[in-house]
N, C-alpha and C positions, 0 to 999 in steps of 0.2 A: 612460430606459426609457419606452417607450410603454405605459402601464398599460392603455389601452383595448384593446390587442391582447393583451398579455402575461397580464393577469389572467383573461380568459375561457379562454385556453388552459390556464393553471394550474388553474383551477377544473375543467376537463374531466379533467385528470390526477388531480386530487384526488378526483373522483367515482369513477374506477376504483379508486383506492387504498383509499378508505374503504369502498367496496362490498365489497371483498375481506374486510373485517372480519366482515360478516354473511352473506355468501353461503354459508359453510360450515355455518351454524347448522341450516338445514333438511336438509342432506345428511348430517348427523352419524349418524343411524340407519343409513343405507345404508353409510357408511364403516365403522362398527362391525361391521355384519353381514358385509361382504365381507372385512375384515381379521381377523375372528374375535378381537376384543378385547372387554374389558369396557367398560361405559359409563363407569366411572371413568377408565380410560385414554383413551377416546375424547374425553372432555370437555377434555382437555389440548390437543387440536387447536384448540379455540376459546379457552379461558382462557389457555393459554400464549401464543397470538398476542396477546391483548389486553394481557397484562402486558408483553411485549417491545415492542409497539407504543407503549405509553405511555412506556416508558423511552427508546426511541429518539427519540421526539419531542423531549424536553428536551435530549438529547445533541446532536442535529443543530442545534437552536436555539442552544445555547451555543457550538458550534463556529463558527457564523456570525459571531461576534465576531472571529474570527481568519482564517477561510478564506472565500473568495468563495462566494456562494450557488450560483452556477452549477456550481462544482466539487462542492459537497456534494450538490446535487440529482442530478447525473450519477452520483455514486457510489451514492446511495440507489436511484435507479431501475434502475441496472445490477444491483445486488444483488437487487432485487426481481424483475427479469426473469429473471436466471439461476436464482434459487432456484425460480421458477415452473416453469421447464423441468425442474428436478430433481424437483419435486412431480408433474409430469405423468408422469414415467417411474417414479415410486415404486411399489413393490408390497409394502411392509412398513410397519408402524406407525412404526418408528424413523426411516425415511427420510421419511415423510410429516410427522412431527412436526418433524424437522430442517428440512425445506423450509418449513414454516409459521413456524418461529422466525426463519429467515433472511429470509423474506418480510417479517415484521414489523420486522426490523432495518433493512431498506431503506425500507419503507413509511412509517416514522415521519418521514422527511425531508419528506414532502409537506405535511401540515397545519401543522407547526411552522414550517417555512421560508416557507410561504405567508403566514402572519401576520407574520413578520419582514419579508418583502418588501413587503407592503402598508404596514406601519407605517414602514418606512425610506424608501420611494421614492414612495409615492403621496401627493400633497398632501392635507392634512387635509380640505379642502373636498370631496374626492372619496373619501376613505379609507373612509367608511362604506359606500359603494357597493361598493368592492373587497372589503372584509371580508365584507359580506353575500353577495357572489357565492360566496366560498369556503364560508361557512357554509351557504348554500342547497345547494351541491353536496354537502356532507357530509350534510345532512338528507335530500336526495333519495337519496343512496347508502345511508344507513341504512334507508330505507323500501323501496327497490327491491332491495336485496341479497337478502333472502329470496325475492322474486319471481323474479329471474333465477336464483338458486341452485337453487330448486325446479324450475324449468323445465329448466335445463341438466342437472341430476342425473337427472330423470325421462326425458328424451328422448335424452341423449347419455351421461351418466355423470359421476360426481364427479371423475374425473381431468381432465375438460375444464374444470372451474372454474379450474384453474391456467392454462389457455391464455388465459383472458380477461385475466388480469393481465399476461401477456407483452406486451400491446399498449403498455404504458408505455415500453418500450424506444424506440419510435419518437418519443417526446417529447424524448429527450435532445438530438439535434442541433437541434431547434426551439428549445428553451429556452436552449441554449448560445448561440444566435445572438441571442435576444431579451433575455436578462438582462443587467444592467449589468456592466461589467468592473471589478470591485472590486480594490483593492490587497490582497494577502495580507500579513498581519502575522505576526510570530513567534508561534508557538503556545505559549501558556503554559497548558496544559490541566491542570486539577486531576484527575488520574486517581484519586487516593485518594477525593476527594469524590464523583466520579462513581460509583465502585465502591460506596461506602457508600450512596449514593442508590438504586442498583440493589438492593442487599441489603435495605435498609430497606423499599422499596416492595414487592418480591417477597415478603418474609417476612410483612408485614402482610396482603397479599392471600391468601397461603397460610394464614395463621392464621384468616382468615374462612372460606375455602372448606373447609378441613380441620378446623375447630374445634380447632386445636392450640395449646396453651399454649407448647409448645417454639418454634414459629415466632413466636408473639407475643413471647416473650422475646428471640429473635434480632432481631426488628424494633426493639424498644425499645433494646436495646444498640447496634444500628447507628445509630439516631437520635441517641443521646447521643454516640456517636463522631463522627457527622457534624457535630453542633453544635460540637464542639471543633475539628474540621478546618476548618470555615468561619471560625472565629475566628483561627486561626493561619496559614492559607494566604495567600500573597501575592496570588494571583488565584484566589479560590475558585470552585468549580464553580457554586454558587448565591450570588450576590452578597448579603452581609449587608444592604446598603442596601435591598434589596427588603423584608426583614422589618421594617425600621425605618419603612417607609411604611405607616401605619395604613390609609389608603384602599386601597392595593394589597392588603393582607392581607384586607380585607373582600371585595374583588372576587374574589380567588382562592377564598375560602371560598364565595362565591355560585356561582362556576363549578362547584365541587365538588358543591354541593347540586343545581344545575340538571341536571347530568349524571346524578345519581342518579335524578331524575325521568325523564330521557330514556331511559336504558337500562332502567329498570324498566318503562316503558310498552312498549318494543320487546320486552322479554323476556316480559311477561305477556300481551300481545295474542294472539300465536299460541296460547299455552296456553289462554286463555279460549275462543277460537274452536274449538279442537280438543276440549277437555274439557267445556265447557258446551254448545256447540252442535253438536259432532260434525262439524266441517268438515275437509276435506282440505287438503293443501298448496296446491293451485291456488286454492281459494276464499280461503284465508288471505291469499295474496299479493294477490288482487284487492281484498280489504277494506283492506289497507294502502296499496295503490297510489294511490287518490284523494288521500289526505292528503299523500303524498310529492310528487305532481305539483303540487297546489295550493300547497304550500310553495315549491317551486322557482319557480313562475310569480309568486307574490305578492312574493317577495323582490327581484325586479327593481325594484319601486317602494319597498319598505321601505328598501333601501339609500339611495335618494335622499331619502326622508323623514328618515332618520337624519342625513344630511348637512345637511338644512334645519332640522330642529327639535331636534336634539341627542339624546343617548343616554338620558337619564333617563326620558323619556316612554315609550320602548320597553322599557326595563328594567322599569318599573312596569306598563305596560299588558300587555306580554307575559306577565309573571308572573300577573297577574290572569286572563288568558285560559287559561294553563296550569291555574290553580286551577279554572276552570270545567270544563275537560275532565276533570280528575281527579275532581271532585265528581260529574260525570255518570256516570263509571265506578263510583264508590263507591256510588251510590244506585240506578242503573238498568241495570247491565251484564247482569243476568239476564233483562231483558225481551226483547231482540232483538240479533242480531249487528249490526243497523244502528245501534244505540247505540254500539257499538265503532267503527264506521266514522265516525259523526258526531264522536265524541270525538277521533279521530285527525286528522280534517280540521281541527278546532279547535286541536289540540295541536301539530301539526308546524310550521305557519308561526309560531306563537307562540314555539316553542322557537328557531327560526332567528332571529327578531327579538331575542330575549334574548341569545343567544350572539354575534350580530353586534355589538350595542350594548355588550356586555361587553368584547369584544376591542377595539373602537374606544375605549372609555373607558380601558382599560389603556394603549393607545398614547398617549392624551392626557396622562395624569398623570405619566408617567415619561420621563426623558431618553433620547435616542436611543442613548447608549452602554450602556444597560441593556436595550435592546429584545430582544437575543438571550436573555438570562437570563429576563427577565420573561415573554416570550411562551412560552418553553419550560416555565417553571414553571406558567403558566396552563393550557397544554395538558395538562401532566402531571396537574394537579389534576382536570381534566375526565375524562380517561380512567381515572384511579384511582377517581373517583366512580362512573363507569360499571361498573367491575369490582366494586367493593363492592356496587353495586346488584344486579347479577346474582347474586352469591353470597348476599346477604341475602334476596332474593326466593325463591331456591331453598330456603334454610333455613326461611323462614317457611311455605312450602307444605308442607314435610315436617312441621313442628310442628303443622300444622292438618289433618293427613290424616284425622282422625276426624270432621271436620265436613263439611257439604255443600260441594262444591268452589266453587260460586258465592259462598257466604258467605266462604270463605277468601280469594278474590280481593278481595272488597269490603273485608275487614279490612286488607289490604295497602294498598289505595288510601286508606283512612282514615289510615294511617301516613304516606303520601306527602303528604297535606294538611298534616300536622304539619311535614314537611320543608320544604314550600313556605312555611309560616308563618315558619320560622326564616330562610329566605332573604329574605323580605319584611322581617323585622326588621333584618337586616344591611343591606339596601338603605336602609332609613330612617336607620340610624345613619350610613351612608356619605354620604347626602345631607345630613344634618344637619352632619356634619363638613366637607363641602366648601362648603356655602353661605356661611359667613363668609369663606372665602378668596376666593370669587368677588365677594362684596360689597366686601371690602377692595380688591381689584384694580380694581373699577369706581370706587370712591371716589378711588383714586390717579390714575386716568386723568382724572377730572373735575378734580382739583386741578391736574394738569399743563396741561390745556386752559385753565383759568382763569388 
């Protein structure tokens, strides 16, 4: 595979797919008004997509251990394209929600399989560059999604948002030609484990969003059943060896916490600009735009630096820069909307650097036969963290409705600093556990040379 051609094309497709996650956020009030539904029902157009997208990511990644990547991505993109056509023609809430869920089922193929592809076929000395390219396309998509979504909704209509995603169908013949021709193995897919993972993840997310003890109980029972299934299954959906690797567990937890920071920032910024400074959708998009562009431009060099200097420096440095951006919001967001702009210019490239180095480090510490499982689980942890973040931020704003709105936002950012501190603690523990292994390997090489 020629990764210098394939990975940029993949990153372009990933941009379209991930942008579809946030394009509908700004159009939601219009959809609710035109379909004559409640805000609670309308929120499922966004939250239902996020849940399905997270679950589809790990399922496609796991299937890549048996089925060639080019077959899986063709299925995913075709499902995404066809469901987009369905959404464009929809005139009822039920059909719109169905189209969004089907979109998410296909869209999950792109980010998960992209990381598997880079980890499996790009040489390690260039892998950081490839993974950074995918990460920067995701960061750019998260930032520009509201911009494009608001403009298209205002000037064309929300139905036309579905047409943007239809363009991914054109990628199918291109990627089919570029991707390696892998050998298909007999599929030993753990459907029970996959089903329990879906139930557990969805139930826990619903427990947060609905404040429901019933869903929490369902989630706990599903997790206990999943643990038993993973122990007895011949080829489990999530390989138990992943949980036995303490370093990998820490990296997955760090990914979860980092995406809490990411989605909290993306969720809160538009609300701050609207509720504190009274800005409209167009202005909100323009405030987010510089950070997204700066991140995409800078990541071209960050990928090369990761390959040259290693992952840890960018994991630590990126988190410290995230902390600076969050601290700026926690202390000064009430001063000016330009504080929000400056914070996101600092935040967006730092986040891309952290997620790129995280994925690269995961690909380094685990064997290739576990790449499908480990990348899928890492991606799932990220998107679940993002879903928890949006639900949690929403609840925190409701609980603080009696205090000035700017103060309420600042309190949330102070909590995010605590989340970042936990992530830094986990990184310190990971580094401490990995350093003796690297030192021992270096000593062994010196003994062999002597």
